[in-house]
C-alpha positions as CSV (number, residue, x, y, z in Angstrom):
1,X,0.2,0.3,0.1
2,X,1.4,3.8,-0.5
3,X,2.6,5.5,2.4
4,X,2.8,8.8,3.3
5,X,6.1,9.2,1.5
6,X,4.8,7.4,-1.7
7,X,1.8,10.2,-1.3
8,X,3.9,12.8,-1.0
9,X,6.4,11.7,-4.1
10,X,3.0,11.6,-6.8
11,X,2.5,14.6,-5.2
12,X,5.3,16.7,-5.9
13,X,5.7,14.4,-8.9
14,X,2.3,16.0,-10.6
15,X,2.1,19.6,-9.1
16,X,4.1,20.9,-11.3
17,X,2.3,19.7,-14.7
18,X,-0.9,20.4,-13.1
19,X,-0.7,23.7,-11.2
20,X,-2.2,26.1,-13.9
21,X,-3.7,23.8,-16.6
22,X,-7.4,23.9,-17.3
23,X,-9.2,20.4,-17.3
24,X,-10.0,19.4,-20.7
25,X,-12.1,16.6,-20.3
26,X,-12.4,13.5,-17.4
27,X,-13.2,9.9,-18.8
28,X,-14.2,7.2,-15.9
29,X,-13.2,4.1,-17.8
30,X,-14.0,2.0,-14.8
31,X,-16.3,3.5,-12.1
32,X,-16.6,0.9,-9.3
33,X,-13.6,2.5,-6.7
34,X,-13.8,1.7,-3.0
35,X,-16.4,4.5,-3.6
36,X,-17.6,4.6,-6.5
37,X,-16.7,7.4,-9.0
38,X,-20.0,10.2,-9.5
39,X,-21.2,9.9,-13.0
40,X,-20.8,13.5,-13.5
41,X,-17.3,13.7,-13.3
42,X,-16.7,15.4,-15.8
43,X,-19.2,17.6,-16.2
44,X,-18.2,18.7,-12.6
45,X,-14.5,19.2,-13.9
46,X,-14.2,19.6,-17.4
47,X,-12.9,23.9,-18.4
48,X,-12.1,24.1,-14.4
49,X,-8.7,25.5,-13.8
50,X,-6.4,23.7,-11.2
51,X,-4.6,26.2,-9.0
52,X,-2.8,23.8,-6.0
53,X,-2.1,20.6,-5.6
54,X,-1.8,19.2,-1.7
55,X,-1.7,16.2,0.5
56,X,-3.0,15.4,3.7
57,X,-2.2,12.0,5.6
58,X,-2.2,10.0,2.0
59,X,-5.2,12.0,0.2
60,X,-4.2,14.2,-2.8
61,X,-6.0,17.0,-2.9
62,X,-6.4,19.5,-6.0
63,X,-8.1,22.4,-5.7
64,X,-9.8,23.5,-8.4
65,X,-11.2,27.2,-9.5
66,X,-14.4,25.9,-8.3
67,X,-14.1,23.0,-5.9
68,X,-11.5,19.7,-4.8
69,X,-10.9,16.5,-6.4
70,X,-10.2,14.3,-3.4
71,X,-7.8,11.0,-4.5
72,X,-6.5,7.8,-2.3
73,X,-4.4,5.6,-4.4
74,X,-5.5,2.7,-2.1
75,X,-3.7,-0.8,-2.0
76,X,-2.1,-0.6,-5.2
77,X,-2.8,2.5,-7.2
78,X,-0.5,5.1,-8.9
79,X,-1.1,8.4,-10.6
80,X,1.6,8.9,-14.1
81,X,1.4,12.1,-16.2
82,X,2.0,11.2,-20.0
83,X,1.3,12.8,-23.1
84,X,-2.3,12.8,-24.5
85,X,-1.3,9.7,-27.0
86,X,-1.4,5.9,-27.2
87,X,-4.0,3.1,-25.6
88,X,-4.8,3.2,-21.9
89,X,-3.7,0.1,-19.9
90,X,-5.7,-2.3,-18.1
91,X,-6.1,-0.8,-15.2
92,X,-6.3,3.0,-15.9
93,X,-9.7,4.0,-14.5
94,X,-9.7,7.5,-14.9
95,X,-7.6,10.0,-17.4
96,X,-7.7,13.5,-16.7
97,X,-7.2,15.2,-19.2
98,X,-5.6,18.5,-19.4
99,X,-6.0,21.4,-21.8
100,X,-2.1,21.3,-22.8
101,X,-2.9,18.2,-24.2
102,X,-1.0,16.0,-21.2
103,X,-3.1,13.3,-18.8
104,X,-3.1,12.2,-15.4
105,X,-4.0,8.5,-15.3
106,X,-5.1,6.9,-12.2
107,X,-4.4,3.4,-12.6
108,X,-5.4,1.1,-9.8
109,X,-5.4,-2.8,-10.2
110,X,-7.0,-3.5,-6.5
111,X,-9.3,-0.4,-7.3
112,X,-9.3,0.3,-3.2
113,X,-8.6,3.6,-4.3
114,X,-11.4,6.6,-5.0
115,X,-11.8,9.5,-7.2
116,X,-14.3,12.4,-5.8
117,X,-15.3,15.7,-6.6
118,X,-16.0,17.8,-3.2
119,X,-17.6,21.0,-2.8
120,X,-16.8,21.6,0.7
121,X,-13.6,22.1,2.2
122,X,-11.4,19.1,2.3
123,X,-10.4,19.1,5.7
124,X,-14.1,19.3,6.6
125,X,-15.1,15.8,4.8
126,X,-15.9,13.2,6.5
127,X,-12.6,10.9,5.5
128,X,-10.3,13.8,7.2
129,X,-11.7,15.7,9.5
130,X,-11.1,13.2,12.5
131,X,-7.0,13.0,10.7
132,X,-4.1,13.6,13.4
133,X,-1.4,15.8,13.3
134,X,1.0,15.1,10.2
135,X,4.1,13.7,11.4
136,X,6.8,15.6,10.2
137,X,4.8,19.1,11.7
138,X,6.1,20.3,14.7
139,X,2.6,19.6,16.6
140,X,3.8,15.6,16.5
141,X,6.2,15.8,19.0
142,X,7.6,13.5,21.9
143,X,5.8,15.4,24.7
144,X,2.3,15.1,21.7
145,X,2.6,11.2,21.7
146,X,3.9,10.7,25.6
147,X,0.0,12.4,26.6
148,X,-1.4,10.6,23.6
149,X,0.0,7.1,25.0
150,X,-1.3,7.6,28.7
151,X,-3.5,5.1,29.6
152,X,-2.9,3.1,26.1
153,X,-2.6,-0.3,26.5
154,X,-2.1,-1.0,23.0
155,X,1.3,-2.1,21.7
156,X,3.1,1.3,20.8
157,X,3.0,0.1,16.8
158,X,-0.8,0.3,17.1
159,X,-0.4,3.8,18.7
160,X,1.6,5.5,16.0
161,X,-0.5,4.0,13.0
162,X,-3.6,5.2,14.5
163,X,-4.5,7.6,12.2
164,X,-6.4,9.9,14.1
165,X,-3.1,10.2,16.7
166,X,-0.6,10.6,13.7
167,X,-1.5,10.4,10.2
168,X,0.5,8.7,7.2
169,X,2.9,6.4,9.9
170,X,2.7,3.2,7.9
171,X,3.5,-0.7,8.5
172,X,6.8,-0.2,7.0
173,X,8.0,3.4,8.5
174,X,6.4,1.9,12.0
175,X,8.6,-1.1,11.8
176,X,11.8,0.9,10.6
177,X,11.1,3.7,13.7
178,X,10.8,1.5,16.0
179,X,14.0,-0.2,15.6
180,X,16.1,3.2,15.1
181,X,14.6,4.2,18.6
182,X,15.7,0.8,20.3
183,X,11.4,0.0,21.4
184,X,10.0,-3.5,21.1
185,X,7.1,-2.9,18.7
186,X,4.4,-4.7,21.6
187,X,5.6,-2.4,24.3
188,X,1.8,-1.0,25.5
189,X,2.2,2.3,24.7
190,X,1.6,3.4,28.5
191,X,4.9,2.1,29.4
192,X,7.0,4.5,27.3
193,X,8.6,7.4,29.0
194,X,8.4,10.8,27.8
195,X,12.2,10.5,26.9
196,X,11.4,7.3,24.9
197,X,8.7,9.3,22.7
198,X,11.0,12.2,22.0
199,X,13.1,9.3,20.7
200,X,10.5,7.7,18.6
201,X,8.8,11.2,17.1
202,X,12.3,12.2,16.1
203,X,13.1,9.0,14.6
204,X,9.4,8.6,12.6
205,X,10.5,12.4,11.1
206,X,14.6,11.2,10.1
207,X,12.9,7.5,8.7
208,X,10.0,9.5,7.0
209,X,12.3,12.4,5.6
210,X,14.8,9.4,4.0
211,X,11.9,7.8,2.4
212,X,11.2,10.9,0.7
213,X,14.3,11.9,-0.4
214,X,14.9,8.1,-1.9
215,X,10.9,8.4,-3.6
216,X,9.2,6.1,-1.7
217,X,9.6,2.1,-0.8
218,X,8.5,0.0,-4.1
219,X,7.8,-3.6,-2.7
220,X,5.2,-4.2,-5.5
221,X,3.3,-2.1,-6.8
222,X,3.9,1.4,-6.6
223,X,5.3,3.6,-9.1
224,X,5.9,6.9,-8.8
225,X,4.2,9.7,-11.1
226,X,6.8,9.1,-14.6
227,X,6.9,5.2,-13.4
228,X,10.3,5.1,-11.7
229,X,10.2,2.7,-8.8
230,X,11.0,4.5,-5.5
231,X,14.1,3.2,-3.4
232,X,13.9,3.3,0.0
233,X,13.6,-0.3,0.0
234,X,17.7,-1.0,-0.1
235,X,17.5,1.0,3.4
236,X,15.3,-1.0,5.3
237,X,17.0,-2.3,8.3
238,X,14.1,-5.0,9.9
239,X,10.9,-4.3,7.8
240,X,10.7,-7.8,5.7
241,X,14.6,-9.3,6.9
242,X,13.0,-11.7,9.0
243,X,15.6,-14.4,9.5
244,X,18.0,-12.1,8.4
245,X,21.0,-10.6,10.9
246,X,20.2,-7.5,12.2
247,X,22.5,-4.8,10.4
248,X,23.4,-3.7,14.3
249,X,24.1,-7.0,16.3
250,X,23.8,-9.8,14.0
251,X,20.8,-11.5,16.1
252,X,17.7,-13.0,13.4
253,X,14.4,-10.5,12.8
254,X,11.8,-12.2,14.0
255,X,7.8,-10.9,13.3
256,X,5.3,-10.9,15.5
257,X,1.4,-10.2,14.4
258,X,0.3,-7.0,15.7
259,X,-3.6,-5.4,14.9
260,X,-3.5,-7.9,12.6
261,X,-0.3,-6.8,10.6
262,X,3.3,-8.3,10.8
263,X,5.6,-6.5,12.4
264,X,9.4,-6.9,11.9
265,X,11.6,-6.4,15.2
266,X,15.3,-7.4,16.5
267,X,14.6,-9.1,20.1
268,X,18.2,-7.8,21.2
269,X,17.9,-4.5,19.9
270,X,14.4,-4.0,20.7
271,X,13.8,-5.3,24.0
272,X,10.5,-5.4,25.6
273,X,11.9,-4.2,28.9
274,X,14.1,-1.0,27.4
275,X,11.3,1.1,26.7
């Protein structure tokens, strides 16, 4: 699933191609996404100018001269900017054609994404209004996380993956951040000291910034706006490395299922009693 670095990479890649351009038409080749694409999407958007392209959590927001497009890449989606020629590929479900003869193609093989028009402030939309702070903003710091962790019995990994606590810290980046902070993923959140929370928020920011610089992580389906893969996977310390030696202590990496997700860790570097 594309996580925050992949969505940020996509947003930055399409931004300069879209801002200031006018939508010529939108062709919906398959409307059956997680939320069905509205039948009148083309009528709502054709002729409108694209003002800004931004991101909130894992959503891409395209502000139009009137209204907004709200896009989520789902489990396997990606956006590509190409010249408006040639035959769309099988899973190119939506084609946003620009007046300058470029087209934004929304490809989503598993169709868990969404592509919606909304007239309201997107931050007040039901999908966004309850989201927590961005992980790279100043509000997300050790004191904030420590306060949110109080009286929480859930594992710290589950807490930092809760989008009402903080957005965009998905499974890959949660595992990597906890490793760098020497915190076992199963540690009850309430057991973390405030200093441990400061260390963890710092490492979350470090990991996400590095991943953005690498263009995200390509494990299966994600490709950037220009079709290139993300390269953060070559920097992974624990994620996907079960039974391989820890890069710090050589102890085999282990995994445990937490909240339905495989969680990778080094039992020696991330001792449950060391948090």
